[in-house]
C-alpha positions in Angstrom: 14.7 17.3 3.5 18.0 18.9 3.0 19.9 21.0 1.3 23.1 19.8 0.1 26.0 21.4 -2.6 27.1 18.5 -4.9 30.3 18.6 -3.4 28.8 17.0 -0.3 26.8 14.8 -1.8 29.5 13.1 -2.7 30.6 13.0 0.5 27.2 11.8 1.7 27.0 9.2 -0.9 30.2 7.3 -0.1 29.7 7.7 4.0 26.2 6.5 3.2 27.5 3.2 1.5 30.6 2.8 3.7 28.3 2.6 6.9 25.8 0.3 5.3 28.6 -2.4 4.0 32.0 -3.1 5.8 33.6 -4.1 2.4 33.3 -0.8 0.9 36.9 1.3 0.8 37.8 4.4 -0.9 41.1 5.3 -1.6 42.4 7.8 -4.2 44.9 11.1 -4.1 44.6 13.6 -1.2 41.0 12.2 -0.5 41.4 11.6 3.1 43.8 13.9 5.4 43.2 16.8 2.5 39.5 16.0 2.2 39.9 15.8 -2.3 41.2 18.6 -4.0 37.6 19.7 -4.7 36.8 19.2 -1.0 34.3 16.0 -2.0 35.8 13.7 0.9 35.7 16.2 3.7 35.0 14.0 7.1 35.5 10.5 5.4 38.6 9.8 7.1 37.6 11.3 10.8 34.1 8.9 10.0 36.5 5.8 9.3 39.6 5.9 9.9 42.6 5.1 8.1 42.6 1.4 7.0 39.5 2.4 4.8 39.9 5.8 3.6 43.0 5.9 2.0 45.5 8.5 0.3 47.7 7.3 -2.5 50.6 8.1 -4.2 50.0 10.2 -7.4 50.0 6.9 -10.0 46.5 6.3 -10.9 47.9 2.9 -12.3 48.5 1.8 -9.0 44.5 3.4 -7.8 43.2 1.1 -10.3 45.5 -1.7 -10.2 45.2 -2.2 -6.1 41.2 -2.1 -6.7 41.1 -4.2 -9.1 42.6 -6.5 -6.9 40.9 -6.2 -4.1 37.6 -6.5 -6.0 38.8 -9.5 -7.2 39.2 -10.5 -3.1 35.5 -10.0 -2.2 35.7 -6.4 -1.4 33.6 -3.4 -3.3 35.6 -0.8 -3.3 35.6 2.8 -4.4 38.5 4.9 -6.6 39.1 8.3 -7.0 40.6 9.5 -10.4 41.3 12.9 -9.6 40.5 14.7 -12.7 38.9 12.5 -16.0 41.8 13.4 -18.0 44.0 11.6 -15.8 41.9 8.3 -16.9 44.2 7.8 -20.6 46.8 7.2 -18.0 45.3 3.9 -16.5 43.0 3.1 -19.4 45.0 0.0 -20.2 43.8 -1.1 -16.2 40.1 0.0 -16.9 39.0 -1.0 -20.6 41.6 -4.0 -21.2 41.5 -5.8 -17.5 38.4 -4.4 -15.3 35.7 -4.2 -18.1 37.0 -7.8 -19.7 37.1 -9.9 -16.3 34.0 -11.0 -15.7 33.5 -11.9 -18.9 36.5 -13.8 -19.8 36.3 -15.9 -16.5 32.8 -16.5 -17.3 31.6 -15.0 -14.5 33.6 -16.8 -12.1 35.7 -13.5 -11.4 33.8 -10.3 -10.2 34.5 -6.7 -10.3 32.1 -4.7 -8.2 33.7 -2.0 -8.2 33.5 2.1 -8.6 35.7 4.8 -10.2 34.7 8.0 -9.8 35.9 11.3 -11.7 35.6 15.0 -11.8 35.1 15.5 -15.3 34.4 18.3 -17.8 35.4 21.9 -18.1 33.6 25.4 -16.7 36.3 26.5 -14.5 39.2 27.5 -16.5 41.4 25.0 -15.9 42.6 24.2 -19.6 42.8 21.4 -22.2 44.6 18.3 -20.5 42.2 19.0 -17.4 38.7 19.7 -18.5 37.7 17.0 -21.1 34.6 15.6 -21.0 35.8 11.8 -21.3 32.3 9.9 -20.4 32.4 9.0 -24.4 36.1 7.0 -23.7 34.3 5.0 -21.2 30.6 4.5 -22.7 32.6 3.1 -26.2 34.4 0.4 -23.6 32.3 -3.4 -23.7 31.6 -3.9 -19.7 31.8 -1.3 -18.0 28.6 0.9 -16.9 29.2 5.0 -16.8 26.4 7.3 -15.0 26.5 11.2 -15.0 24.7 12.6 -12.0 23.6 16.1 -12.2 22.2 16.8 -9.2 23.5 16.3 -5.0 20.5 13.5 -4.5 20.6 11.9 -7.8 24.8 11.6 -7.3 23.8 10.3 -3.7 21.2 7.5 -5.4 23.4 6.9 -8.5 26.7 6.5 -6.4 24.7 3.8 -4.3 23.6 2.0 -7.3 27.2 1.7 -8.4 28.7 0.6 -5.1 26.2 -2.3 -5.3 26.0 -3.3 -8.7 28.3 -6.4 -9.5 30.0 -4.5 -12.5 32.4 -2.1 -12.5 30.4 1.7 -12.9 32.5 4.8 -13.6 30.7 7.7 -12.0 31.5 10.8 -13.7 30.9 13.8 -11.7 30.7 17.7 -13.4 33.2 19.5 -12.0 31.7 22.9 -12.5 28.4 21.9 -10.5 30.1 21.0 -7.4 29.2 24.7 -6.2 25.4 23.7 -7.2 22.6 23.0 -4.4 19.4 20.4 -4.3 17.6 19.3 -1.7 18.2 15.5 -0.6 15.9 13.7 1.5 16.8 12.4 4.8 18.0 8.9 5.1 18.9 6.0 3.1 18.7 7.4 -0.8 18.9 4.4 -3.2 18.4 5.2 -7.2 18.8 2.5 -10.3 21.2 2.3 -12.8 19.3 2.7 -16.6 16.9 4.8 -15.7 17.1 8.4 -17.6 14.2 11.3 -15.9 11.8 13.6 -17.7 13.0 16.6 -16.1 10.1 19.3 -17.7 7.2 17.6 -20.1 6.5 19.7 -23.2 4.6 19.2 -26.6 6.8 20.7 -28.9 10.9 19.6 -28.7 12.7 16.6 -26.4 15.8 18.3 -25.1 18.3 15.2 -23.6 20.7 16.9 -22.0 23.8 15.1 -19.1 25.3 16.9 -16.8 26.3 19.6 -16.7 24.3 20.4 -19.6 21.4 19.6 -17.7 20.6 22.7 -15.6 21.4 25.0 -19.0 19.1 23.0 -21.0 16.1 23.7 -18.5 17.3 27.1 -18.3 17.1 27.6 -21.5 13.5 25.5 -21.9 11.9 28.3 -19.8 14.3 30.5 -22.4 11.6 29.2 -25.2 8.2 29.0 -23.6 8.1 32.7 -22.9 8.8 32.4 -27.1 6.0 30.1 -27.2 7.9 26.9 -28.0 7.3 24.3 -25.3 9.8 22.2 -24.7 10.6 18.5 -22.5 14.1 18.1 -21.2 15.4 14.5 -20.4 18.2 14.1 -17.8 19.6 11.2 -19.6 22.1 10.1 -16.0 22.7 6.7 -17.1 25.0 6.2 -20.7 25.5 2.2 -20.0 22.9 0.9 -19.5 21.1 3.8 -21.6 17.0 4.3 -20.6 16.4 4.4 -24.6 12.3 3.6 -23.7 12.1 7.0 -21.8 14.0 8.8 -24.5 11.7 7.2 -27.3 8.8 7.9 -25.9 9.2 11.4 -25.6 10.2 12.0 -29.0 6.8 10.2 -30.2 4.9 12.3 -28.8 7.0 15.7 -29.2 8.2 15.0 -33.0 11.7 17.2 -32.5 14.8 16.0 -30.9 18.1 17.9 -29.7 21.1 16.7 -27.6 23.0 18.9 -25.7 26.4 17.6 -25.2 29.8 18.7 -23.0 31.5 16.4 -24.9 33.7 17.4 -28.2 31.2 16.6 -31.5 32.8 13.6 -33.4 31.8 10.6 -31.5 30.3 12.4 -29.1 27.7 10.1 -26.6 24.4 12.1 -28.5 25.6 10.1 -32.0 24.7 7.0 -30.1 21.4 8.3 -28.5 20.3 10.5 -31.7 21.1 6.9 -34.3 18.7 5.0 -32.5 15.6 7.6 -32.5 16.7 7.9 -36.2 16.3 3.9 -36.3 13.4 3.8 -33.8 11.2 6.6 -34.7 12.2 8.2 -38.0 8.7 8.6 -39.0 7.6 10.4 -36.4 10.1 13.2 -36.3 8.5 16.2 -38.1 11.8 18.0 -38.2 15.7 17.0 -38.8 17.8 15.9 -36.1 20.1 18.3 -33.9 23.1 17.8 -31.6 24.2 21.0 -30.2 28.1 20.0 -28.7 31.3 21.6 -27.7 33.3 21.7 -31.0 36.0 19.5 -31.8 38.8 21.4 -30.9 41.0 21.2 -27.4 38.9 23.3 -24.6 40.3 26.7 -24.0 41.6 27.8 -20.3 40.3 31.7 -21.3 37.4 32.1 -19.9 36.1 33.6 -22.9 36.6 30.7 -25.3 36.1 28.1 -22.6 32.5 30.2 -22.6 32.1 30.3 -26.4 33.0 26.6 -26.7 30.8 25.0 -24.2 27.4 24.7 -24.9 25.4 27.8 -22.9 21.6 28.2 -22.2 21.3 31.1 -24.8 22.9 28.9 -27.5 20.9 25.7 -27.0 17.7 28.2 -27.0 19.3 29.4 -30.5 19.5 26.8 -31.9 16.1 25.3 -30.7 14.0 28.2 -32.0 16.1 27.8 -35.6 14.3 24.1 -36.0 11.0 25.3 -34.9 11.0 27.7 -37.0 
C-alpha cells in the first residue's frame, strides 16, 4: 500500500494502462515535456517516449479529432482537455460524432477512447475555468461518464474506462489534485457503474460526487455529533449509474439528499432524485433535498466562490433542517 496524491494517481493510472496495452497512447496540451499544467502527467514522456506521449497545438478540436480517428483504426487513445470548460470548443466532435458512431454503424466502428479533464471550482480560476460539466456529458447518449474522488478510484476507474469499448469521459475535480489516499501496489482495476457506500448510517442518505464527497463525509461526522446518523454514498459513475446502491440506501434510511458542485438547473442530482421519487416514494419519511451551487457563473473571488460551492458546514445545516 502506498500513499499517493490524486495528481500522482493520474500519472500512475495512465502509466498502468500504457504499460499493459501498446495500443494506448496519450495526447494533449503540455502533457509531455511540461508534465501537464496541473503536473498530473510527470514522468510519462520519459517512460514511454514521444511517439506515445505527445504534446499538441492549442486546439481542442484537433485533439479530439485525432483520437477519434485513432480509435476508429484500432488504437485506444487517451486525450486530455486541459480544463473541462474547453469541451465547449470541441463539443460537436464529442456529442455528434464520437458519442454516436458506434450506434450509427451498428457496431461496425468502435470508439474505445478516453477523454480526461480537470473540472470544477475551488481554485479561484473564475467563470471560464471553473465549470462543472459532468452534466453536459451525462446528457449525451453514447458517452459514459465517471468522476473519481480518491487516488485509488482515479486509477481503478481510469483502467475500466480505457478497457471499455465505448468512449468514456473521466472528470477529475481539480481541487482534489493535492489530496492524498492509500493505493494498493500492483494493478488496480475497478468497474464502471458502481457506487460506493463510504459511511453507513440509519437516518439519512447523502449522495455526493467528486469534490463534494470529502465535504459530505465531513458533514456526516458533524451530524453524528448532533445525533444524526448519515449514510454517505460516492456516486463515482454517472453513466452507467448504480441506481441499485442508492435505492437500497434510501429504503434503509427514509431520507435522501444529493450534494452537487454543478449549478442547480438540470444537475446530475435532479436525475438521481427523479429515480428515487419514482422507485422509493412511499418509503421516504421526508422531502428530498438537493444541495447545489446556484445557477450562476462561478465567481473568482475567494469569499464568493466559497459561498457558492456547497461546504461541509452548509451540508450539515441543510441536513439538520430536514431532520427537524
